[in-house]
C-alpha positions in Angstrom: 0.0 0.0 0.0 1.4 3.4 -1.0 0.0 5.3 2.0 2.5 3.8 4.5 5.8 4.7 2.7 4.4 8.1 1.9 3.4 8.7 5.5 6.8 7.6 6.7 8.6 9.9 4.2 6.5 12.9 5.1 6.9 12.3 8.8 10.7 12.0 8.4 10.7 15.4 6.7 8.4 16.9 9.2 10.2 15.7 12.3 13.6 16.6 10.9 12.6 20.2 10.2 12.9 22.5 13.2 10.5 25.4 13.4 12.1 28.8 13.6 9.0 30.4 12.2 5.5 30.8 13.6 3.5 28.1 15.3 4.1 24.6 14.0 1.1 22.7 12.5 -0.4 19.8 14.4 0.9 17.1 12.0 -1.1 14.4 13.7 -4.3 15.9 12.3 -2.9 15.8 8.8 -1.4 12.4 9.1 -4.6 10.9 10.4 -6.0 10.4 6.9 -4.6 9.5 3.5 -5.9 12.8 2.0 -4.1 14.9 4.7 -0.9 13.0 4.3 -1.1 13.3 0.6 -1.6 17.0 0.9 1.5 17.4 3.0 3.4 15.3 0.5 2.2 17.5 -2.4 3.3 20.6 -0.5 6.8 19.4 0.2 7.1 17.9 -3.3 6.1 21.1 -5.1 8.7 23.0 -3.1 11.4 21.5 -5.1 15.1 21.3 -4.3 16.3 23.2 -1.2 19.7 24.3 0.0 18.4 24.6 3.6 16.2 22.4 5.7 12.5 23.1 5.0 10.7 25.0 7.8 7.0 24.3 8.6 4.5 26.7 10.1 0.8 27.5 10.1 -0.3 29.7 7.3 -1.8 33.2 7.9 -5.5 33.5 7.0 -6.5 37.1 6.2 -10.2 36.3 6.6 -9.5 35.2 10.2 -6.7 37.8 10.7 -4.6 35.1 12.4 -2.9 31.8 11.7 -5.3 29.1 10.4 -4.7 25.5 11.8 -5.9 24.2 8.4 -3.3 26.1 6.4 0.3 24.9 6.3 3.3 26.8 5.0 6.6 25.1 4.1 9.5 27.1 3.0 13.3 26.9 2.4 16.1 28.7 0.7 17.6 27.6 -2.7 20.7 28.5 -4.7 19.7 29.4 -8.3 23.2 28.6 -9.7 24.5 30.2 -12.8 25.5 33.9 -12.5 23.8 34.0 -9.0 25.6 30.9 -7.7 26.2 31.1 -3.9 23.2 33.5 -3.4 20.3 32.0 -1.4 16.7 33.0 -2.1 13.5 32.2 -0.2 10.7 30.1 -1.6 7.7 28.4 -0.1 4.4 26.7 -0.6 1.1 27.5 1.2 -1.2 24.4 1.4 -4.8 25.2 2.3 -6.8 22.4 3.6 -10.6 22.1 4.3 -12.0 20.0 7.1 -15.0 17.9 6.0 -16.3 15.7 8.8 -13.0 15.6 10.6 -11.0 14.7 7.5 -8.6 17.2 6.0 -8.6 17.6 2.2 -6.2 19.7 0.2 -8.0 22.6 -1.3 -5.1 24.5 -2.9 -1.3 24.9 -3.2 0.2 28.3 -3.8 3.9 28.7 -4.6 5.4 31.8 -3.0 8.6 33.4 -4.1 
């Protein structure tokens, strides 16, 4: 079954990433269902290569004017190479989930520069 290796890979990434940013997401909520785990996997997968350890935090929701426990941000720094080799730039992904009947489903992924 694909869910178990995927969950192990995501949890390895999640637990290895320290949080120097805002509040850390409650990963147990997301890992409780295949759709939540797949959403986290999609977020880290769409981030692409990183030169630094990915950092996880709750995403800010302007409608609530605070962090939303159903929104997850993952970000890192990357080296673009070429003429700008050695320079690190920020990039991130905001994953918005919706909660239907206690199960989290990925609603959208937004790449942030």
